[in-house]
C-alpha positions in Angstrom: 0.0 0.0 0.0 1.1 3.5 -0.8 -0.2 6.8 0.6 -1.3 9.8 -1.5 1.1 12.7 -1.2 1.1 13.9 2.4 -2.5 13.0 3.0 -2.0 9.6 4.6 -4.8 8.2 2.4 -3.8 4.6 1.5 -4.2 3.0 -2.0 -3.4 -0.5 -3.2 -0.9 -0.7 -6.1 -3.6 -2.0 -8.3 -6.9 -0.1 -8.3 -10.4 -0.8 -9.6 -11.5 1.6 -12.3 -15.3 2.0 -12.0 -16.2 3.3 -15.5 -17.0 -0.1 -16.9 -19.5 -1.0 -14.2 -21.3 2.2 -15.3 -22.0 0.4 -18.6 -19.1 1.8 -20.5 -20.0 1.1 -24.2 -22.0 -2.0 -23.3 -24.4 -3.1 -20.6 -23.1 -4.9 -17.5 -25.7 -6.5 -15.2 -26.1 -5.7 -11.5 -24.9 -9.2 -10.7 -21.8 -8.9 -12.9 -20.9 -5.5 -11.5 -21.2 -6.7 -7.9 -19.3 -9.9 -8.7 -16.5 -7.9 -10.3 -16.1 -5.7 -7.2 -16.1 -8.7 -4.9 -13.4 -10.4 -7.1 -11.4 -7.2 -6.8 -11.6 -7.3 -3.0 -10.7 -11.0 -3.0 -7.7 -10.2 -5.2 -6.4 -7.7 -2.6 -7.6 -4.5 -4.4 -8.5 -1.8 -1.8 -8.7 1.3 -4.0 -11.8 1.9 -6.0 -12.3 4.9 -8.4 -15.6 6.2 -9.8 -17.3 9.4 -11.0 -20.8 10.8 -11.6 -19.9 10.8 -15.3 -19.7 7.0 -15.4 -23.2 5.9 -16.5 -24.9 9.0 -15.1 -24.3 7.9 -11.5 -24.8 4.2 -12.2 -21.1 3.4 -11.4 -21.3 5.2 -8.0 -24.5 3.4 -7.0 -23.2 0.0 -8.0 -19.9 0.5 -6.3 -21.4 1.8 -3.1 -23.8 -1.2 -2.9 -21.0 -3.7 -3.6 -18.6 -2.1 -1.1 -21.3 -2.0 1.7 -20.4 -5.6 2.4 -16.9 -4.6 3.6 -15.5 -2.6 6.6 -15.4 1.1 5.6 -12.0 1.6 7.2 -10.4 -1.0 4.9 -11.0 0.5 1.5 -10.3 3.8 -0.3 -12.9 5.4 -2.6 -12.3 8.3 -5.0 -14.9 10.1 -7.0 -14.9 13.3 -9.1 -16.5 16.7 -9.5 -17.0 19.0 -12.4 -19.9 17.3 -14.1 -23.1 17.9 -12.1 -26.0 15.7 -12.9 -29.5 17.2 -13.4 -32.8 15.6 -14.4 -33.3 15.5 -18.2 -36.5 15.2 -20.2 -34.6 13.6 -22.9 -35.3 10.1 -24.2 -33.1 7.4 -25.6 -29.7 6.4 -24.3 -26.4 8.0 -23.3 -24.2 6.1 -25.8 -23.2 9.4 -27.4 -21.3 10.0 -24.2 -20.1 6.4 -24.1 -22.5 4.8 -21.7 -25.3 2.2 -22.3 -27.8 3.8 -19.9 -31.1 5.6 -20.3 -30.6 9.4 -20.7 -32.7 10.3 -17.7 -30.1 12.7 -16.4 -27.8 15.3 -18.1 -24.3 16.5 -17.3 -23.7 20.1 -16.6 -20.1 21.4 -16.4 -19.7 23.1 -13.1 -16.4 23.7 -11.3 -17.9 26.5 -9.0 -17.5 26.2 -5.3 -21.3 25.5 -4.9 -21.2 23.0 -7.7 -18.3 21.1 -6.3 -20.1 20.7 -2.9 -23.4 19.9 -4.4 -21.9 17.3 -6.8 -20.0 15.7 -3.9 -23.1 15.5 -1.7 -25.0 13.8 -4.5 -22.1 11.3 -5.0 -22.1 10.5 -1.3 -25.8 9.8 -1.5 -25.4 7.5 -4.5 -22.4 5.7 -2.9 -24.2 5.4 0.5 -21.1 6.8 2.3 -20.6 9.6 4.7 -17.3 10.6 3.2 -15.0 9.7 0.3 -11.3 9.5 0.6 -10.2 11.2 -2.6 -11.9 13.8 -4.8 -10.6 14.8 -8.3 -11.6 17.7 -10.5 -12.7 15.8 -13.5 -11.5 16.8 -17.0 -11.3 20.6 -16.5 -9.5 21.0 -19.9 -11.9 23.7 -21.1 -12.7 25.1 -17.7 -9.3 26.0 -16.4 -10.2 29.5 -15.0 -13.1 28.2 -12.9 -11.3 25.0 -11.9 -8.3 26.8 -10.5 -10.0 29.7 -9.0 -13.2 28.2 -7.7 -13.1 24.4 -7.9 -9.7 23.8 -6.4 -10.2 26.2 -3.4 -13.5 24.4 -2.8 -11.7 21.1 -2.6 -9.0 22.6 -0.3 -11.8 23.7 2.0 -13.4 20.3 2.0 -10.1 18.8 2.9 -9.5 21.3 5.7 -12.9 20.5 7.1 -12.0 16.8 7.2 -14.7 15.8 4.7 -12.2 14.6 2.2 -8.8 13.0 2.8 -7.0 13.8 -0.4 -7.7 16.2 -3.4 -6.5 16.4 -6.9 -7.4 16.4 -10.6 -8.0 13.7 -13.2 -7.3 14.2 -16.9 -6.1 12.7 -20.2 -3.4 15.4 -20.7 -0.3 16.3 -18.8 0.1 20.0 -19.2 -2.7 21.1 -16.9 -2.0 18.3 -14.5 1.5 19.6 -14.2 0.2 23.0 -13.5 -1.9 21.6 -10.7 1.2 19.8 -9.3 3.3 22.9 -9.4 0.9 25.7 -8.6 -1.5 24.1 -6.0 -1.3 21.9 -3.0 -3.0 18.8 -4.5 -2.1 15.4 -3.0 -2.6 13.4 -6.1 -3.3 13.6 -9.8 -4.9 10.9 -12.0 -3.3 10.7 -15.5 -5.0 8.6 -18.1 -3.2 7.2 -21.1 -0.2 9.4 -21.0 2.2 7.1 -19.3 2.1 3.7 -21.1 4.2 1.5 -23.2 3.0 3.4 -26.3 2.9 7.0 -24.8 5.4 8.3 -22.4 4.5 12.0 -22.7 4.0 12.3 -18.9 7.8 11.9 -18.5 8.5 15.3 -20.1 6.7 17.3 -17.4 4.2 15.7 -15.1 6.1 12.8 -13.5 9.3 14.8 -12.8 7.2 17.6 -11.3 5.3 15.1 -9.1 8.5 13.6 -7.8 9.9 17.1 -7.0 6.8 18.2 -5.2 5.9 14.9 -3.4 2.6 14.6 -5.3 1.3 11.1 -6.0 0.2 10.0 -9.5 -2.5 7.5 -10.2 -2.3 6.0 -13.7 -5.4 5.2 -15.7 -5.6 3.9 -19.3 -2.6 1.5 -18.9 -3.8 -0.4 -22.0 -4.5 2.8 -24.0 -8.2 1.7 -24.1 -7.5 -1.8 -25.4 -4.6 -1.9 -27.8 -2.0 -3.0 -25.2 -4.5 -5.6 -23.7 -5.1 -7.4 -27.0 -3.4 -6.0 -30.1 -5.3 -7.1 -33.2 -6.9 -5.4 -36.2 -9.7 -3.2 -35.0 -8.3 -2.8 -31.5 -8.8 0.6 -30.0 -6.2 3.2 -29.0 -7.5 6.1 -26.9 -11.1 5.0 -27.8 -10.6 5.1 -31.6 -9.4 2.4 -34.0 -5.7 2.1 -33.6 -3.5 3.4 -36.4 -1.6 0.8 -38.3 1.8 1.8 -37.1 0.8 1.7 -33.5 -0.9 -1.7 -34.0 2.4 -3.1 -35.5 4.4 -1.6 -32.6 2.1 -3.3 -30.1 2.2 -6.6 -31.9 6.0 -6.5 -31.9 5.9 -5.8 -28.2 3.6 -8.7 -27.6 5.9 -11.0 -29.5 8.9 -9.9 -27.4 6.9 -10.3 -24.2 5.8 -13.8 -25.0 9.4 -14.7 -25.9 10.3 -13.6 -22.3 7.6 -15.7 -20.8 5.1 -12.9 -19.9 2.1 -11.3 -21.5 2.0 -7.8 -23.0 -0.7 -7.0 -20.4 1.8 -7.8 -17.5 4.4 -5.6 -19.2 2.0 -2.7 -19.7 0.9 -2.8 -16.0 4.5 -3.2 -14.8 5.7 -0.2 -16.9 3.1 2.1 -15.3 3.7 0.9 -11.7 7.5 1.1 -11.5 7.8 4.9 -11.7 8.6 6.4 -8.3 5.8 9.0 -8.6 3.1 6.3 -9.3 1.0 5.2 -6.3 -1.6 3.1 -8.0 -2.6 1.8 -11.5 -6.3 1.7 -12.2 -7.7 -1.1 -14.3 -11.3 -1.3 -15.4 -13.0 -4.7 -15.3 -16.5 -5.8 -16.1 -16.3 -9.4 -15.0 -14.8 -11.7 -12.4 -12.5 -13.2 -15.1 -11.2 -9.7 -16.1 -10.5 -8.7 -12.5 -8.6 -12.0 -11.8 -6.6 -11.6 -14.9 -5.6 -8.0 -14.1 -4.5 -9.1 -10.6 -2.5 -12.0 -12.0 -0.8 -9.9 -14.6 0.0 -7.1 -12.1 1.6 -9.7 -9.8 3.8 -11.1 -12.6 7.5 -10.2 -12.4 8.8 -8.7 -15.7 12.4 -9.8 -16.4 14.9 -7.0 -17.0 15.9 -8.6 -20.3 12.5 -7.7 -21.6 13.1 -4.0 -21.1 16.5 -4.4 -22.5 15.2 -5.9 -25.7 12.5 -3.2 -26.1 15.1 -0.6 -25.9 17.5 -2.4 -28.2 14.8 -2.7 -30.9 13.8 1.0 -30.5 10.3 0.1 -29.2 10.9 1.9 -25.9 12.9 5.1 -25.9 12.9 5.8 -22.1 15.2 4.5 -19.3 12.0 4.0 -17.3 11.5 1.5 -15.8 15.1 0.9 -14.6 16.6 -2.4 -15.6 17.5 -3.0 -12.0 14.4 -2.0 -10.0 16.4 -2.1 -6.7 
């Protein structure tokens, strides 16, 4: 277990990403969702991440119900603010936003102090909890002014009141996350897709700044939305069909991994986890089998010779992870 920045909030090295149990792209039944959370618990996972955005609150409701079977002091939950949910007269589904749920609610961008507090209160009600351990400002890309001048101070106040243990921001880019690390007193940032075997852009700014400032980083998107989990024609990279050159690169990585007796999935997770700034790696799973596989891959040692061959073939241009982790 690691702790997030100076907050003392603990997280397991492997975390459960809750978007998929909010019916990300395809429906997951209540039974499947609860079984996936139970399998995560049985695998030693103690950090669970969710957000109102995920299935218009469905992920939060399901996660809260599933975690109610376990002692509250033994798990860490993070959720997010910035998208406030309001009733919607609209019909149909929410697939335009990526979730196979009825469009009975709509998202309203709101990083105001009042919006942050109201959004968190609604999340607590859906989760069935009296507090959450971590709150992230969620995707403030186009709302920087309000996020920095209203949303962040609101989170700081919630933390000072003891209603939240750790605060931060979660995004798919590194520039603004680096600004949060350098210019605020966040405990943690969640960076999705920018520190993987195929994209190491977080090494240029975010990760060095996090080490310097003592801020923890949680990594999401370790498989870049699918390509590094199962590279094949039609596989997705950052939620779109992977370009041919990236597919070939992933296929070559998989071939080298298998020659060294591991899977590409194990290598992808190990790559994320070994950086000194990284406290946890989130993996989304919609079934017991997927959870168990993620836990098994995360626990698989990756031989130094694998990293050496990736560098020798030009497939990995960074010295991270070190060849000798000690």
